[in-house]
BALOBA-1460 file (C-alpha; in Angstrom, 3 decimals):
// residues 281
<rec num="1" residu="m" x="216.641" y="102.379" z="70.472"/>
<rec num="2" residu="r" x="215.744" y="100.187" z="72.987"/>
<rec num="3" residu="k" x="218.851" y="97.599" z="72.474"/>
<rec num="4" residu="y" x="221.341" y="100.454" z="71.608"/>
<rec num="5" residu="a" x="220.309" y="102.501" z="74.913"/>
<rec num="6" residu="y" x="221.252" y="98.944" z="77.097"/>
<rec num="7" residu="l" x="224.066" y="98.097" z="75.110"/>
<rec num="8" residu="a" x="225.194" y="101.761" z="75.864"/>
<rec num="9" residu="f" x="224.616" y="100.887" z="79.185"/>
<rec num="10" residu="i" x="226.209" y="98.273" z="80.125"/>
<rec num="11" residu="l" x="229.852" y="99.865" z="78.079"/>
<rec num="12" residu="l" x="229.795" y="102.610" z="80.600"/>
<rec num="13" residu="a" x="229.673" y="100.103" z="82.944"/>
<rec num="14" residu="v" x="232.206" y="98.632" z="81.462"/>
<rec num="15" residu="a" x="233.803" y="101.849" z="81.176"/>
<rec num="16" residu="a" x="233.266" y="102.487" z="84.870"/>
<rec num="17" residu="a" x="234.874" y="99.208" z="86.538"/>
<rec num="18" residu="a" x="238.022" y="99.502" z="84.488"/>
<rec num="19" residu="a" x="238.517" y="102.549" z="86.018"/>
<rec num="20" residu="q" x="237.991" y="100.895" z="88.919"/>
<rec num="21" residu="q" x="240.224" y="98.521" z="88.495"/>
<rec num="22" residu="p" x="244.112" y="100.172" z="89.419"/>
<rec num="23" residu="r" x="246.897" y="99.292" z="87.395"/>
<rec num="24" residu="s" x="249.920" y="96.667" z="88.824"/>
<rec num="25" residu="h" x="253.115" y="97.513" z="89.549"/>
<rec num="26" residu="w" x="256.102" y="95.670" z="89.720"/>
<rec num="27" residu="a" x="258.781" y="95.315" z="92.430"/>
<rec num="28" residu="k" x="261.765" y="92.773" z="93.025"/>
<rec num="29" residu="f" x="262.875" y="90.680" z="95.706"/>
<rec num="30" residu="g" x="265.965" y="89.138" z="94.978"/>
<rec num="31" residu="e" x="265.217" y="87.705" z="91.629"/>
<rec num="32" residu="t" x="261.606" y="87.618" z="92.806"/>
<rec num="33" residu="r" x="259.067" y="89.767" z="91.204"/>
<rec num="34" residu="i" x="255.963" y="90.885" z="92.632"/>
<rec num="35" residu="r" x="252.961" y="92.384" z="92.006"/>
<rec num="36" residu="y" x="251.645" y="95.009" z="93.117"/>
<rec num="37" residu="y" x="248.901" y="97.765" z="93.840"/>
<rec num="38" residu="d" x="249.453" y="101.838" z="94.306"/>
<rec num="39" residu="i" x="246.391" y="103.741" z="94.685"/>
<rec num="40" residu="g" x="245.733" y="107.221" z="95.966"/>
<rec num="41" residu="d" x="248.697" y="109.911" z="96.033"/>
<rec num="42" residu="t" x="251.797" y="107.709" z="95.384"/>
<rec num="43" residu="k" x="253.689" y="111.508" z="96.511"/>
<rec num="44" residu="k" x="252.491" y="111.254" z="100.605"/>
<rec num="45" residu="k" x="255.219" y="108.836" z="102.299"/>
<rec num="46" residu="d" x="252.377" y="106.379" z="104.465"/>
<rec num="47" residu="a" x="250.660" y="104.203" z="103.155"/>
<rec num="48" residu="l" x="247.929" y="101.415" z="104.321"/>
<rec num="49" residu="v" x="249.497" y="98.130" z="102.927"/>
<rec num="50" residu="l" x="246.791" y="95.294" z="102.811"/>
<rec num="51" residu="v" x="248.261" y="91.485" z="103.376"/>
<rec num="52" residu="h" x="246.136" y="89.069" z="102.065"/>
<rec num="53" residu="c" x="245.404" y="85.444" z="103.926"/>
<rec num="54" residu="w" x="247.202" y="82.263" z="102.619"/>
<rec num="55" residu="t" x="246.890" y="80.606" z="98.758"/>
<rec num="56" residu="c" x="244.755" y="83.978" z="97.800"/>
<rec num="57" residu="n" x="245.659" y="87.214" z="96.405"/>
<rec num="58" residu="a" x="245.007" y="91.244" z="95.999"/>
<rec num="59" residu="e" x="241.912" y="90.441" z="94.342"/>
<rec num="60" residu="f" x="240.254" y="88.880" z="97.262"/>
<rec num="61" residu="w" x="240.806" y="93.198" z="99.132"/>
<rec num="62" residu="k" x="238.827" y="94.096" z="96.061"/>
<rec num="63" residu="d" x="235.924" y="95.911" z="98.525"/>
<rec num="64" residu="s" x="237.968" y="97.791" z="100.640"/>
<rec num="65" residu="m" x="241.236" y="98.813" z="97.911"/>
<rec num="66" residu="n" x="238.841" y="101.938" z="96.830"/>
<rec num="67" residu="a" x="237.405" y="102.829" z="99.889"/>
<rec num="68" residu="f" x="240.332" y="105.384" z="101.598"/>
<rec num="69" residu="p" x="240.478" y="108.366" z="99.987"/>
<rec num="70" residu="n" x="242.266" y="109.993" z="101.648"/>
<rec num="71" residu="y" x="245.198" y="106.965" z="102.195"/>
<rec num="72" residu="r" x="247.622" y="105.722" z="99.759"/>
<rec num="73" residu="v" x="246.790" y="102.338" z="99.552"/>
<rec num="74" residu="i" x="248.961" y="99.302" z="98.896"/>
<rec num="75" residu="v" x="247.929" y="95.746" z="97.505"/>
<rec num="76" residu="l" x="250.092" y="93.241" z="96.738"/>
<rec num="77" residu="d" x="249.985" y="89.442" z="95.695"/>
<rec num="78" residu="l" x="252.757" y="88.236" z="98.259"/>
<rec num="79" residu="p" x="255.385" y="85.565" z="96.108"/>
<rec num="80" residu="g" x="253.533" y="83.091" z="94.644"/>
<rec num="81" residu="h" x="250.263" y="83.655" z="94.956"/>
<rec num="82" residu="g" x="248.389" y="85.357" z="92.396"/>
<rec num="83" residu="q" x="250.608" y="87.553" z="89.386"/>
<rec num="84" residu="s" x="253.819" y="87.203" z="91.323"/>
<rec num="85" residu="d" x="256.387" y="85.318" z="90.161"/>
<rec num="86" residu="k" x="256.395" y="81.553" z="92.433"/>
<rec num="87" residu="p" x="259.889" y="79.990" z="92.421"/>
<rec num="88" residu="k" x="260.762" y="76.147" z="94.120"/>
<rec num="89" residu="v" x="261.209" y="78.293" z="97.834"/>
<rec num="90" residu="d" x="260.776" y="78.097" z="101.437"/>
<rec num="91" residu="y" x="257.924" y="80.588" z="101.760"/>
<rec num="92" residu="s" x="258.467" y="81.273" z="106.030"/>
<rec num="93" residu="m" x="256.617" y="84.098" z="107.095"/>
<rec num="94" residu="e" x="259.325" y="86.327" z="107.631"/>
<rec num="95" residu="f" x="260.022" y="85.667" z="103.390"/>
<rec num="96" residu="f" x="256.312" y="86.544" z="103.117"/>
<rec num="97" residu="a" x="257.349" y="89.993" z="105.574"/>
<rec num="98" residu="r" x="260.916" y="90.683" z="103.544"/>
<rec num="99" residu="s" x="258.615" y="90.754" z="100.202"/>
<rec num="100" residu="v" x="256.490" y="92.922" z="102.009"/>
<rec num="101" residu="d" x="259.107" y="94.841" z="102.813"/>
<rec num="102" residu="a" x="260.560" y="95.232" z="98.991"/>
<rec num="103" residu="v" x="257.170" y="96.147" z="97.791"/>
<rec num="104" residu="m" x="257.199" y="99.568" z="99.927"/>
<rec num="105" residu="q" x="260.664" y="100.401" z="98.568"/>
<rec num="106" residu="q" x="260.205" y="99.971" z="95.102"/>
<rec num="107" residu="a" x="256.826" y="101.895" z="96.622"/>
<rec num="108" residu="k" x="259.708" y="104.850" z="98.625"/>
<rec num="109" residu="v" x="256.828" y="104.835" z="101.418"/>
<rec num="110" residu="q" x="258.725" y="104.586" z="104.394"/>
<rec num="111" residu="h" x="255.895" y="103.811" z="107.051"/>
<rec num="112" residu="a" x="252.968" y="101.608" z="107.166"/>
<rec num="113" residu="v" x="249.798" y="100.828" z="109.133"/>
<rec num="114" residu="l" x="249.320" y="97.079" z="108.242"/>
<rec num="115" residu="v" x="246.292" y="95.474" z="107.749"/>
<rec num="116" residu="g" x="246.531" y="91.060" z="107.874"/>
<rec num="117" residu="h" x="243.699" y="88.775" z="107.073"/>
<rec num="118" residu="s" x="244.223" y="85.673" z="108.072"/>
<rec num="119" residu="m" x="247.736" y="83.999" z="107.420"/>
<rec num="120" residu="g" x="248.255" y="88.036" z="106.769"/>
<rec num="121" residu="t" x="248.461" y="88.599" z="110.600"/>
<rec num="122" residu="p" x="251.450" y="86.710" z="111.341"/>
<rec num="123" residu="v" x="252.974" y="88.468" z="107.940"/>
<rec num="124" residu="i" x="252.079" y="91.698" z="109.104"/>
<rec num="125" residu="r" x="253.365" y="90.572" z="112.925"/>
<rec num="126" residu="q" x="257.085" y="89.574" z="111.545"/>
<rec num="127" residu="y" x="256.488" y="91.946" z="109.881"/>
<rec num="128" residu="y" x="256.529" y="94.953" z="112.932"/>
<rec num="129" residu="r" x="259.577" y="92.298" z="113.990"/>
<rec num="130" residu="l" x="262.137" y="93.238" z="111.776"/>
<rec num="131" residu="f" x="260.696" y="96.660" z="111.247"/>
<rec num="132" residu="p" x="259.606" y="98.350" z="114.288"/>
<rec num="133" residu="e" x="260.710" y="101.532" z="112.848"/>
<rec num="134" residu="k" x="258.366" y="101.967" z="109.997"/>
<rec num="135" residu="t" x="255.681" y="100.419" z="111.208"/>
<rec num="136" residu="l" x="252.809" y="102.741" z="112.140"/>
<rec num="137" residu="g" x="250.092" y="100.203" z="113.734"/>
<rec num="138" residu="l" x="248.525" y="96.561" z="112.598"/>
<rec num="139" residu="v" x="245.190" y="94.885" z="111.736"/>
<rec num="140" residu="v" x="244.608" y="92.019" z="112.764"/>
<rec num="141" residu="v" x="241.771" y="90.178" z="110.236"/>
<rec num="142" residu="d" x="240.544" y="86.964" z="111.465"/>
<rec num="143" residu="g" x="244.440" y="86.332" z="112.456"/>
<rec num="144" residu="a" x="246.245" y="84.803" z="114.934"/>
<rec num="145" residu="l" x="248.421" y="86.077" z="117.483"/>
<rec num="146" residu="r" x="248.887" y="82.986" z="119.510"/>
<rec num="147" residu="p" x="249.526" y="79.341" z="118.481"/>
<rec num="148" residu="f" x="246.046" y="77.914" z="116.940"/>
<rec num="149" residu="g" x="246.290" y="74.849" z="120.195"/>
<rec num="150" residu="p" x="248.908" y="72.663" z="121.690"/>
<rec num="151" residu="k" x="251.814" y="71.536" z="119.092"/>
<rec num="152" residu="a" x="250.753" y="67.908" z="118.548"/>
<rec num="153" residu="e" x="246.734" y="68.540" z="117.852"/>
<rec num="154" residu="v" x="247.922" y="71.763" z="115.662"/>
<rec num="155" residu="e" x="249.722" y="69.256" z="113.488"/>
<rec num="156" residu="k" x="247.825" y="66.740" z="113.527"/>
<rec num="157" residu="f" x="245.257" y="68.886" z="112.042"/>
<rec num="158" residu="f" x="246.826" y="70.122" z="109.636"/>
<rec num="159" residu="q" x="248.942" y="66.930" z="108.424"/>
<rec num="160" residu="p" x="246.049" y="65.863" z="105.737"/>
<rec num="161" residu="l" x="247.623" y="68.768" z="103.278"/>
<rec num="162" residu="f" x="250.708" y="67.846" z="103.589"/>
<rec num="163" residu="t" x="250.216" y="64.631" z="102.372"/>
<rec num="164" residu="n" x="247.629" y="64.745" z="99.631"/>
<rec num="165" residu="y" x="247.203" y="68.249" z="98.786"/>
<rec num="166" residu="k" x="245.368" y="67.371" z="96.439"/>
<rec num="167" residu="e" x="242.371" y="65.735" z="97.889"/>
<rec num="168" residu="n" x="242.655" y="67.736" z="101.582"/>
<rec num="169" residu="a" x="242.821" y="71.687" z="100.276"/>
<rec num="170" residu="p" x="239.520" y="71.816" z="98.782"/>
<rec num="171" residu="k" x="238.293" y="70.260" z="101.855"/>
<rec num="172" residu="f" x="239.990" y="72.303" z="104.621"/>
<rec num="173" residu="i" x="239.255" y="75.157" z="102.668"/>
<rec num="174" residu="d" x="235.545" y="74.244" z="102.434"/>
<rec num="175" residu="g" x="235.835" y="74.562" z="106.487"/>
<rec num="176" residu="i" x="236.978" y="78.234" z="106.339"/>
<rec num="177" residu="l" x="234.714" y="79.454" z="104.055"/>
<rec num="178" residu="g" x="231.473" y="78.386" z="106.917"/>
<rec num="179" residu="p" x="227.856" y="80.346" z="106.437"/>
<rec num="180" residu="a" x="229.674" y="82.477" z="103.350"/>
<rec num="181" residu="p" x="227.381" y="83.096" z="100.774"/>
<rec num="182" residu="a" x="227.647" y="80.125" z="97.664"/>
<rec num="183" residu="d" x="229.327" y="82.526" z="95.103"/>
<rec num="184" residu="l" x="231.453" y="84.145" z="97.570"/>
<rec num="185" residu="k" x="232.454" y="80.533" z="98.321"/>
<rec num="186" residu="q" x="233.115" y="79.610" z="94.496"/>
<rec num="187" residu="q" x="234.580" y="82.523" z="94.068"/>
<rec num="188" residu="i" x="237.279" y="81.967" z="97.044"/>
<rec num="189" residu="k" x="237.310" y="77.995" z="96.815"/>
<rec num="190" residu="t" x="238.472" y="78.288" z="92.758"/>
<rec num="191" residu="s" x="241.231" y="81.030" z="93.111"/>
<rec num="192" residu="m" x="242.695" y="79.533" z="96.489"/>
<rec num="193" residu="l" x="243.114" y="76.227" z="94.331"/>
<rec num="194" residu="a" x="244.971" y="78.442" z="91.715"/>
<rec num="195" residu="t" x="247.966" y="78.373" z="93.944"/>
<rec num="196" residu="p" x="250.097" y="76.239" z="93.813"/>
<rec num="197" residu="d" x="250.676" y="72.881" z="95.636"/>
<rec num="198" residu="y" x="253.477" y="73.426" z="96.710"/>
<rec num="199" residu="v" x="252.877" y="77.187" z="97.600"/>
<rec num="200" residu="g" x="250.564" y="76.177" z="99.786"/>
<rec num="201" residu="s" x="252.115" y="73.193" z="101.892"/>
<rec num="202" residu="s" x="255.175" y="75.450" z="102.524"/>
<rec num="203" residu="s" x="253.296" y="78.795" z="103.542"/>
<rec num="204" residu="m" x="250.506" y="76.184" z="105.911"/>
<rec num="205" residu="k" x="254.578" y="74.755" z="107.501"/>
<rec num="206" residu="g" x="255.239" y="78.683" z="108.069"/>
<rec num="207" residu="m" x="252.857" y="78.941" z="109.648"/>
<rec num="208" residu="l" x="252.792" y="76.392" z="112.336"/>
<rec num="209" residu="d" x="256.543" y="77.019" z="112.971"/>
<rec num="210" residu="d" x="257.431" y="77.260" z="116.370"/>
<rec num="211" residu="r" x="259.481" y="80.358" z="115.979"/>
<rec num="212" residu="i" x="256.524" y="82.756" z="115.225"/>
<rec num="213" residu="w" x="254.471" y="82.642" z="118.194"/>
<rec num="214" residu="g" x="256.692" y="84.928" z="120.556"/>
<rec num="215" residu="d" x="255.545" y="86.419" z="123.565"/>
<rec num="216" residu="d" x="257.251" y="89.674" z="122.844"/>
<rec num="217" residu="q" x="254.634" y="92.267" z="122.669"/>
<rec num="218" residu="i" x="253.714" y="94.637" z="119.411"/>
<rec num="219" residu="k" x="253.670" y="98.669" z="121.340"/>
<rec num="220" residu="v" x="251.891" y="100.292" z="118.425"/>
<rec num="221" residu="q" x="248.125" y="100.603" z="117.980"/>
<rec num="222" residu="v" x="245.926" y="96.819" z="116.676"/>
<rec num="223" residu="l" x="243.057" y="96.845" z="115.900"/>
<rec num="224" residu="a" x="241.877" y="92.907" z="115.857"/>
<rec num="225" residu="v" x="237.967" y="92.031" z="113.736"/>
<rec num="226" residu="m" x="237.782" y="88.031" z="114.585"/>
<rec num="227" residu="a" x="234.970" y="85.460" z="113.113"/>
<rec num="228" residu="t" x="233.674" y="83.789" z="116.016"/>
<rec num="229" residu="g" x="233.159" y="79.930" z="115.576"/>
<rec num="230" residu="q" x="236.983" y="79.182" z="115.833"/>
<rec num="231" residu="w" x="238.183" y="81.042" z="118.526"/>
<rec num="232" residu="p" x="238.621" y="80.097" z="122.239"/>
<rec num="233" residu="a" x="236.190" y="82.192" z="124.288"/>
<rec num="234" residu="n" x="238.918" y="84.580" z="126.225"/>
<rec num="235" residu="i" x="241.134" y="85.333" z="122.650"/>
<rec num="236" residu="e" x="240.733" y="89.123" z="123.726"/>
<rec num="237" residu="e" x="242.217" y="88.372" z="126.928"/>
<rec num="238" residu="l" x="244.799" y="86.376" z="125.431"/>
<rec num="239" residu="d" x="245.068" y="88.697" z="122.485"/>
<rec num="240" residu="r" x="245.243" y="92.265" z="124.509"/>
<rec num="241" residu="a" x="248.154" y="90.226" z="126.472"/>
<rec num="242" residu="i" x="250.838" y="90.468" z="123.486"/>
<rec num="243" residu="a" x="249.283" y="93.403" z="121.902"/>
<rec num="244" residu="p" x="248.021" y="95.801" z="124.729"/>
<rec num="245" residu="k" x="247.236" y="99.010" z="122.345"/>
<rec num="246" residu="l" x="243.832" y="96.362" z="121.018"/>
<rec num="247" residu="e" x="241.023" y="97.115" z="120.199"/>
<rec num="248" residu="f" x="239.405" y="93.792" z="119.596"/>
<rec num="249" residu="h" x="235.335" y="93.198" z="117.498"/>
<rec num="250" residu="m" x="234.149" y="90.389" z="117.317"/>
<rec num="251" residu="w" x="231.314" y="89.453" z="114.654"/>
<rec num="252" residu="t" x="229.435" y="87.056" z="114.509"/>
<rec num="253" residu="g" x="227.574" y="85.664" z="111.209"/>
<rec num="254" residu="v" x="230.151" y="85.764" z="108.851"/>
<rec num="255" residu="s" x="232.725" y="83.313" z="107.639"/>
<rec num="256" residu="h" x="236.315" y="83.398" z="107.550"/>
<rec num="257" residu="f" x="236.542" y="85.943" z="104.687"/>
<rec num="258" residu="l" x="234.534" y="89.101" z="106.698"/>
<rec num="259" residu="m" x="236.311" y="91.925" z="104.762"/>
<rec num="260" residu="m" x="234.201" y="90.276" z="101.229"/>
<rec num="261" residu="e" x="231.030" y="89.666" z="103.129"/>
<rec num="262" residu="k" x="230.204" y="93.132" z="105.244"/>
<rec num="263" residu="p" x="233.175" y="95.971" z="103.363"/>
<rec num="264" residu="k" x="231.272" y="98.589" z="103.949"/>
<rec num="265" residu="e" x="231.186" y="97.777" z="107.792"/>
<rec num="266" residu="f" x="234.619" y="96.489" z="107.631"/>
<rec num="267" residu="n" x="236.133" y="99.606" z="105.420"/>
<rec num="268" residu="e" x="234.783" y="102.130" z="107.964"/>
<rec num="269" residu="a" x="235.860" y="99.589" z="111.123"/>
<rec num="270" residu="v" x="239.739" y="101.291" z="108.985"/>
<rec num="271" residu="n" x="238.762" y="103.658" z="108.701"/>
<rec num="272" residu="t" x="237.870" y="104.802" z="112.263"/>
<rec num="273" residu="f" x="240.136" y="103.372" z="113.498"/>
<rec num="274" residu="v" x="243.454" y="105.255" z="111.159"/>
<rec num="275" residu="s" x="241.692" y="108.815" z="111.635"/>
<rec num="276" residu="k" x="241.105" y="108.318" z="115.590"/>
<rec num="277" residu="n" x="244.422" y="107.348" z="116.456"/>
<rec num="278" residu="r" x="245.778" y="109.442" z="114.147"/>
<rec num="279" residu="l" x="247.947" y="107.343" z="112.103"/>
<rec num="280" residu="l" x="248.229" y="108.271" z="108.815"/>
<rec num="281" residu="k" x="248.529" y="112.025" z="107.090"/>
């Protein structure tokens, strides 16, 4: 009897997990198919849109997908990532931003609070530049609003990725995982290295493009949730010069993937930001 009770428990657990997994939807951006999740009340015309990091995918938001029951949530695989098509194109931040808009159009979302992790930050900033009338607010998750440093130093730092991606991408990923738990590190690294080399290399070059790092101001409400270790001491001041309506948080003891290490705290921070600023209905 104990054996059958245990089996029943396992089956119930699997069923519960499956119930939490949202159904995939598909949008077209030119000839490229983009996979996305559409969670919550699909009649709502405003949504929280989650945009992942370099060489990541929608599953990196697994702890946030179902954390906002009051809002409609869109989570996508950017082109070249996850289950979306992976054409051999220039993976610029504008290309990604327009792909986000293609998903929103397919889902009939008119306005969004956009959440961008790492590379997702210049993507959502570019989205704001292109579609300010559709942007209700931005959430920066350990991402940059300014260049990573002096151009010559930045190019030298990233050059190994462009000269020998297969050898140096694993080392680069190890460097950004920092204090993350060992099991999470392996999960993240395996997933990131599954992204094709040409996508990783091209999208990194897209992040280093001088044209995306202007001083033009972001006039909507902005939340920044950052991890210590890689940012200058005056990062809040620098970011506020670009985003005057900035709410800034710096977390200690977490890696670059802070939303996966402290999902409860992260989701609460986003929910509080959206709620108190009345950004979504």
